[in-house]
C-alpha positions as CSV (number, residue, x, y, z in Angstrom):
1,M,-22.4,23.5,14.3
2,D,-22.6,20.1,16.0
3,E,-24.0,21.6,19.1
4,F,-27.4,20.0,18.5
5,K,-28.4,16.8,20.3
6,S,-30.5,14.3,18.5
7,I,-33.5,12.6,20.3
8,V,-34.1,10.2,17.5
9,S,-32.6,6.7,17.8
10,Y,-32.7,4.0,15.0
11,Q,-33.1,0.4,15.4
12,T,-31.0,-1.7,13.2
13,Q,-31.8,-4.9,14.8
14,D,-33.5,-7.7,12.7
15,Y,-37.1,-8.1,14.0
16,G,-38.4,-10.7,11.4
17,R,-41.0,-10.1,8.8
18,V,-44.6,-10.9,8.0
19,R,-45.3,-13.3,5.1
20,V,-48.4,-13.0,2.9
21,N,-50.0,-16.4,2.2
22,L,-52.8,-15.5,-0.3
23,A,-51.2,-17.4,-3.1
24,K,-51.0,-20.5,-1.1
25,I,-54.6,-20.2,0.0
26,L,-56.0,-19.6,-3.4
27,D,-53.9,-22.2,-5.2
28,S,-55.0,-24.8,-2.6
29,R,-58.5,-24.1,-3.1
30,G,-58.4,-23.6,-6.8
31,I,-59.5,-20.1,-6.8
32,T,-58.1,-17.6,-9.4
33,R,-57.3,-14.0,-8.7
34,N,-60.0,-13.0,-11.1
35,R,-62.5,-15.1,-9.4
36,L,-61.6,-13.4,-6.0
37,R,-61.9,-10.0,-7.8
38,T,-65.3,-10.9,-8.8
39,L,-66.3,-12.2,-5.3
40,T,-64.8,-9.2,-3.4
41,G,-65.0,-6.3,-5.7
42,I,-61.3,-5.6,-5.0
43,K,-59.3,-4.4,-8.0
44,Y,-57.2,-7.2,-9.7
45,E,-54.0,-5.0,-9.4
46,V,-54.4,-5.1,-5.5
47,I,-55.1,-8.8,-5.4
48,D,-52.3,-9.5,-7.7
49,R,-49.9,-7.5,-5.4
50,Y,-50.9,-9.5,-2.3
51,Y,-50.8,-12.8,-4.4
52,K,-47.2,-12.2,-5.5
53,A,-46.4,-10.6,-2.0
54,E,-44.7,-7.8,-3.8
55,N,-44.6,-4.3,-2.5
56,V,-46.8,-5.1,0.5
57,E,-45.5,-2.7,3.1
58,M,-48.7,-1.9,4.9
59,V,-52.0,-4.1,4.8
60,D,-55.4,-2.9,4.3
61,L,-57.7,-4.1,6.9
62,D,-60.7,-3.7,4.6
63,F,-58.9,-6.0,2.0
64,L,-58.2,-8.5,4.7
65,A,-61.8,-8.5,6.0
66,K,-63.3,-9.0,2.6
67,V,-60.9,-11.8,1.7
68,C,-61.4,-13.5,5.0
69,F,-65.1,-13.2,4.7
70,V,-65.2,-14.6,1.1
71,L,-62.7,-17.4,1.6
72,N,-64.1,-18.2,5.1
73,C,-60.6,-17.9,6.7
74,S,-58.9,-15.9,9.4
75,V,-56.2,-13.2,9.2
76,S,-53.7,-15.5,10.6
77,D,-54.3,-17.9,7.6
78,L,-53.3,-15.0,5.3
79,L,-50.6,-13.3,7.3
80,E,-47.8,-15.2,9.1
81,Y,-45.1,-13.7,11.2
82,E,-41.6,-15.2,10.8
83,K,-38.9,-14.7,13.6
84,P,-35.7,-13.1,12.6
85,E,-33.9,-16.5,12.3
86,A,-36.6,-18.0,10.0
87,A,-36.6,-14.9,7.9
88,K,-32.8,-14.9,7.4
89,E,-33.1,-18.6,6.5
90,N,-35.8,-18.2,3.9
91,A,-34.1,-15.1,2.3
92,G,-31.0,-17.6,1.9
93,D,-33.4,-20.1,0.1
94,K,-34.5,-17.4,-2.5
95,S,-30.9,-16.5,-3.6
């Protein structure tokens, strides 16, 4: 039965991660999640997920555009790429 060949390969190499900085931006400007909800029309639950940076596997470009417009910031202020070494070091800090 093992006569089939697979054309799928899997990458197991660490490639880093993207950090969501919404909490840092809102906190530094004294803006609450509720206020951001009022200004953007985005559901509180969505803002809260990005604020806590939990369960964010894919980003919504409309969300980013609205937040950037309201906060007068850029996408690079909200999202930050961490190289693999930095991601490992920060993961160790959380343990």
